[in-house]
C-alpha positions in Angstrom: -68.4 -69.8 110.1 -69.2 -66.1 111.0 -72.2 -64.5 111.6 -73.0 -60.5 111.7 -75.4 -59.6 114.5 -76.3 -56.2 116.0 -73.8 -54.9 118.3 -74.9 -56.0 122.1 -73.4 -52.6 123.7 -74.9 -50.1 121.3 -77.9 -52.2 120.5 -77.0 -51.9 116.8 -77.0 -47.9 116.9 -73.2 -47.4 116.8 -73.4 -44.8 119.4 -73.5 -44.9 123.0 -74.1 -42.5 125.9 -71.1 -41.5 127.5 -71.2 -39.5 131.0 -69.4 -38.0 133.5 -70.2 -36.7 137.0 -71.4 -33.5 135.1 -72.5 -34.0 131.6 -74.0 -36.7 129.1 -72.8 -36.8 125.5 -72.8 -39.4 122.7 -70.0 -41.2 121.5 -69.1 -43.8 118.9 -69.4 -47.2 120.3 -65.8 -48.8 120.8 -67.1 -52.4 120.4 -68.5 -51.9 117.0 -66.5 -49.0 116.0 -69.9 -47.3 115.3 -71.0 -49.4 112.4 -73.6 -50.9 114.7 -72.9 -54.4 113.6 -70.2 -57.1 115.2 -69.2 -60.5 113.6 -69.3 -63.3 115.9 -69.0 -67.1 115.6 -71.9 -69.3 114.6 -72.8 -71.4 117.2 -74.4 -75.1 116.7 -77.9 -73.6 117.2 -77.2 -71.2 114.3 -76.2 -74.3 112.1 -79.4 -76.3 113.1 -81.7 -73.3 112.7 -80.4 -73.4 109.1 -80.9 -77.0 108.5 -84.0 -78.6 106.3 -86.5 -80.6 108.0 -84.8 -83.5 106.4 -81.2 -82.6 107.5 -82.5 -82.0 111.1 -84.4 -85.3 111.3 -80.8 -87.1 110.3 -78.9 -84.9 113.1 -81.6 -85.7 115.8 -81.9 -89.4 114.6 -77.9 -89.7 115.1 -78.2 -87.8 118.5 -81.0 -90.4 119.9 -80.0 -93.6 118.0 -76.6 -94.2 119.7 -77.7 -94.1 123.5 -81.1 -95.8 122.7 -79.1 -98.6 120.9 -76.7 -99.0 123.6 -79.5 -99.3 126.1 -81.2 -102.2 124.3 -77.8 -104.0 124.3 -77.7 -103.4 127.9 -80.7 -105.0 128.5 -79.9 -107.8 126.3 -82.2 -107.0 123.4 -80.2 -108.6 120.4 -80.3 -105.6 117.8 -79.0 -107.1 114.4 -77.8 -104.1 111.8 -81.2 -104.9 109.9 -83.1 -104.1 113.3 -81.1 -101.0 113.9 -81.5 -99.7 110.3 -85.3 -100.4 110.9 -85.6 -98.6 114.3 -83.6 -95.4 112.8 -85.9 -95.4 109.9 -88.8 -95.5 112.0 -87.1 -92.8 114.3 -86.6 -90.5 111.5 -90.2 -90.9 110.1 -91.6 -90.2 113.6 -89.2 -87.0 113.8 -90.2 -85.7 110.4 -94.1 -86.4 111.2 -93.9 -84.4 114.1 -91.9 -81.6 112.6 -94.1 -81.1 109.8 -97.1 -81.3 111.7 -99.1 -78.1 112.3 -98.1 -76.1 115.6 -100.6 -76.2 117.9 -99.2 -74.1 121.0 -99.3 -77.3 123.1 -97.3 -79.9 121.1 -95.7 -82.5 123.5 -93.1 -85.0 122.4 -94.0 -87.9 124.4 -96.5 -89.2 122.4 
């Protein structure tokens, strides 16, 4: 997907200062063609910012659950698919609780 953002060269103004050794004048920005906006690819961060709380929880749980479940296996903790599903459901509930809690400026994610 593509998004439109203010041109980085002209700061969205469409024109830039051009200068020589003897004078300064304004000219059309070559990066945006003078319209002040450029099209750039959306990033994963853009996609994440557009997610609902529920979609973000699914995304975060998907990232976190794999390595944690593999770690449990490495330490010999047998996890049935029922236990896996329970663990992932608890993880999602914790993420959702933290995402929807009031912002306090000093929120920590380590409990």
